[in-house]
C-alpha positions as CSV (number, residue, x, y, z in Angstrom):
1,M,-12.3,-13.8,-2.7
2,I,-11.0,-15.4,-5.8
3,P,-13.4,-17.5,-7.6
4,Y,-13.0,-21.4,-7.2
5,E,-14.5,-22.2,-10.5
6,A,-13.8,-21.1,-13.8
7,K,-16.6,-18.8,-15.0
8,P,-17.6,-15.9,-17.3
9,T,-17.4,-12.6,-15.9
10,P,-19.9,-10.2,-15.9
11,V,-19.4,-7.2,-18.3
12,H,-16.4,-9.2,-20.6
13,K,-18.1,-12.8,-20.7
14,T,-14.6,-13.8,-20.1
15,I,-14.2,-17.1,-18.8
16,V,-11.9,-16.8,-15.9
17,G,-9.1,-20.5,-16.0
18,E,-7.6,-22.4,-13.7
19,K,-3.8,-20.7,-14.3
20,I,-5.4,-17.5,-14.3
21,I,-7.2,-17.9,-10.3
22,A,-3.8,-19.4,-9.7
23,A,-1.5,-17.0,-10.9
24,I,-4.1,-14.4,-8.5
25,R,-3.9,-16.6,-6.0
26,I,0.2,-16.6,-5.7
27,L,0.0,-13.2,-6.5
28,I,-2.7,-12.3,-3.7
29,R,-0.6,-14.6,-1.3
30,A,2.3,-13.0,-1.8
31,A,1.2,-9.9,-1.5
32,T,-0.5,-10.4,2.0
33,T,2.1,-12.7,3.9
34,G,5.0,-9.8,4.5
35,E,6.7,-12.2,1.9
36,S,10.6,-9.9,0.7
37,D,8.7,-9.6,-2.6
38,A,5.4,-8.8,-0.9
39,E,5.8,-4.8,-1.3
40,P,6.5,-4.6,-5.2
41,V,3.9,-7.5,-5.9
42,A,1.2,-5.6,-3.9
43,A,2.5,-2.6,-6.4
44,F,1.1,-4.5,-9.6
45,L,-2.1,-5.7,-7.7
46,L,-2.6,-2.6,-7.0
47,A,-2.4,-0.8,-10.5
48,W,-4.4,-3.2,-12.0
49,H,-7.3,-2.3,-9.4
50,D,-6.7,1.7,-8.9
51,P,-3.8,2.6,-11.6
52,I,-5.7,6.5,-10.5
53,V,-4.7,5.8,-6.8
54,Y,-2.2,3.1,-7.2
55,G,-0.3,3.5,-10.2
56,G,3.4,3.3,-8.9
57,F,3.9,0.2,-10.1
58,S,7.6,-0.2,-12.5
59,I,8.5,-2.5,-14.4
60,Q,11.5,-2.3,-12.6
61,D,9.8,-3.8,-9.5
62,L,9.5,-7.0,-11.5
63,W,13.2,-7.2,-10.5
64,G,12.1,-7.8,-6.9
65,M,9.5,-10.3,-7.1
66,E,10.3,-14.4,-6.9
67,E,10.6,-16.1,-9.9
68,S,6.9,-18.2,-8.8
69,A,5.3,-14.1,-8.0
70,R,7.1,-12.5,-11.7
71,N,5.9,-16.2,-13.4
72,A,2.2,-14.9,-12.4
73,A,2.4,-11.7,-12.9
74,A,3.3,-12.5,-16.4
75,I,0.7,-14.7,-16.8
76,L,-1.4,-12.4,-15.3
77,F,-0.5,-9.5,-17.1
78,A,-1.3,-11.1,-20.4
79,W,-4.8,-12.4,-19.3
80,I,-5.6,-8.9,-18.4
81,S,-5.0,-7.4,-21.9
82,D,-6.2,-9.6,-23.8
83,N,-9.3,-9.6,-21.7
84,R,-10.0,-6.4,-20.1
85,A,-10.9,-7.6,-17.3
86,T,-10.4,-5.9,-14.3
87,P,-10.3,-6.9,-10.2
88,Q,-14.2,-5.8,-10.3
89,D,-15.1,-7.8,-12.6
90,L,-13.6,-10.8,-10.8
91,E,-15.6,-9.8,-7.4
92,L,-12.3,-9.2,-5.8
93,E,-12.3,-5.9,-4.9
94,L,-12.4,-6.9,-1.2
95,V,-9.7,-8.4,-1.7
96,F,-7.5,-6.0,-3.5
97,E,-9.0,-2.8,-0.9
98,A,-7.1,-4.6,2.0
99,I,-4.2,-4.9,0.1
100,G,-4.5,-1.1,-0.7
101,A,-5.2,-0.2,3.5
102,R,-1.7,-2.5,3.9
103,W,0.3,-0.4,1.3
104,A,-1.2,2.7,1.7
105,N,1.8,5.7,1.9
């Protein structure tokens, strides 16, 4: 479930603002709706979720994303690097596992 209000994450005590929540929603929607950029968006999200299992994201995958997804990925990438947060910290494991199941080879 995507958090609806900004809240500190349990591990990092990071505040998740509306801008980050909006970026995550855009990316999850793109990865799950079958849009033309669903596969590269899913690769980005899954590399964040579990890089050992789903580490197949290539920077060149950005070229296959729609502008809104590309912008959301840039926002989220910067936030991830600043806060060292994972989807698990945001209680998004089930969402990401469903995305992984959909795109499993």
